[in-house]
C-alpha positions in Angstrom: -0.2 0.0 -0.3 2.8 2.4 0.9 4.7 1.8 -2.6 1.3 2.0 -4.5 0.9 5.8 -2.5 4.8 6.4 -3.5 4.1 5.6 -7.3 1.1 7.8 -7.2 2.9 10.9 -5.7 5.7 10.7 -8.1 3.6 9.9 -11.2 1.3 13.1 -9.8 -1.8 11.1 -10.1 -4.3 11.1 -7.1 -7.0 8.6 -7.3 -10.0 8.8 -5.5 -8.4 11.7 -3.9 -7.1 10.2 -0.6 -3.5 12.8 -1.0 -3.3 15.8 0.1 -2.1 18.9 -2.1 2.0 18.9 -2.4 4.2 20.4 -4.4 6.1 18.4 -7.0 9.5 18.4 -5.1 8.5 17.5 -2.0 5.8 14.6 -3.5 8.8 13.0 -5.5 10.8 12.7 -2.3 7.9 11.5 0.0 7.0 8.9 -3.1 10.2 7.5 -2.7 10.2 7.4 1.1 6.8 5.5 0.7 8.1 3.0 -2.0 11.0 2.1 1.0 8.8 1.6 3.5 6.7 -0.7 1.1 9.8 -2.8 0.8 10.9 -2.7 4.6 6.7 -3.7 5.5 7.2 -6.7 2.7 10.4 -7.9 4.5 8.7 -7.6 7.6 5.8 -9.8 6.5 7.9 -12.4 4.9 9.8 -12.9 7.9 6.8 -13.0 9.7 5.6 -15.8 7.2 8.5 -17.7 7.7 8.4 -17.3 11.6 5.3 -18.5 11.7 6.1 -21.6 9.3 8.8 -22.5 11.4 6.6 -22.1 14.5 4.3 -24.8 12.9 6.9 -27.2 11.8 8.9 -27.4 15.5 5.3 -27.6 17.1 4.4 -30.3 14.8 7.7 -32.1 15.6 7.2 -31.4 19.3 4.2 -33.5 19.4 5.3 -36.2 17.0 8.0 -36.7 19.6 5.3 -36.6 22.6 3.4 -39.5 20.5 6.1 -41.6 18.7 8.4 -44.1 20.0 11.3 -42.5 18.0 12.6 -38.9 19.7 13.5 -36.8 16.4 16.0 -33.8 17.3 13.8 -30.5 18.2 13.7 -28.0 15.4 14.7 -24.2 16.3 11.7 -21.9 16.8 12.9 -19.0 14.5 13.8 -19.2 11.2 16.5 -20.7 9.5 17.5 -19.0 6.5 20.7 -19.9 4.4 24.1 -17.5 4.6 22.9 -16.2 1.4 19.2 -15.3 2.0 20.2 -13.9 5.4 22.8 -11.3 3.9 20.4 -10.5 1.1 17.6 -10.1 3.2 19.9 -7.8 5.8 20.8 -5.6 2.7 17.7 -5.2 1.5 16.7 -4.3 4.7 19.3 -1.5 5.5 19.0 0.1 2.3 15.5 0.4 2.6 16.2 1.6 6.0 18.5 4.2 4.8 17.0 5.4 1.8 13.5 5.9 4.2 15.4 8.0 6.6 17.4 10.3 4.1 14.2 10.6 1.7 11.9 11.3 4.7 14.6 13.9 6.2 15.1 15.9 3.2 11.3 15.8 2.2 10.4 16.9 5.4 13.2 19.9 4.6 12.1 20.8 1.3 8.3 21.1 2.4 9.5 23.6 5.2 11.6 25.8 2.6 8.3 25.6 0.5 6.1 26.7 3.2 8.7 28.4 5.5 6.9 26.9 8.6 7.7 23.6 10.5 3.9 23.0 10.2 4.1 22.9 6.9 0.8 20.4 6.9 -1.2 23.7 8.3 0.3 25.6 5.3 -0.8 23.3 2.5 -3.9 23.1 4.0 -4.0 19.3 4.8 -6.5 18.0 7.6 -8.8 20.4 6.8 -6.7 23.7 7.5 -7.3 26.5 5.0 -4.1 26.6 2.8 -2.0 29.7 2.9 0.5 28.5 0.4 -0.1 27.6 -3.0 
């Protein structure tokens, strides 16, 4: 969802009128921040799914050991990725966090400089305020 909003901000589209009015320079930078946030949320969801899958596997193994005569070794509760996959996930997550942090700060700075106000959302007319900068 954030990635779709980021693409809308970059493309200058506003489907269903859900995006607030914003200068295009700030929209591009905040669009990049939202795309990076979408990547982070996807990686969180991927890891949560892997964690849930591993917990179910470990629970089923434990139950099988309790019922059966043969005792199989217990499985770890946390997901075990290969070193290559673990490095890839970590590097993509670190880049996404870095891009999100930098673009959010730069976008905030662009809008503050554009509106001459640290509360730029008031000057741009977001949340029902009357706009004072066009």
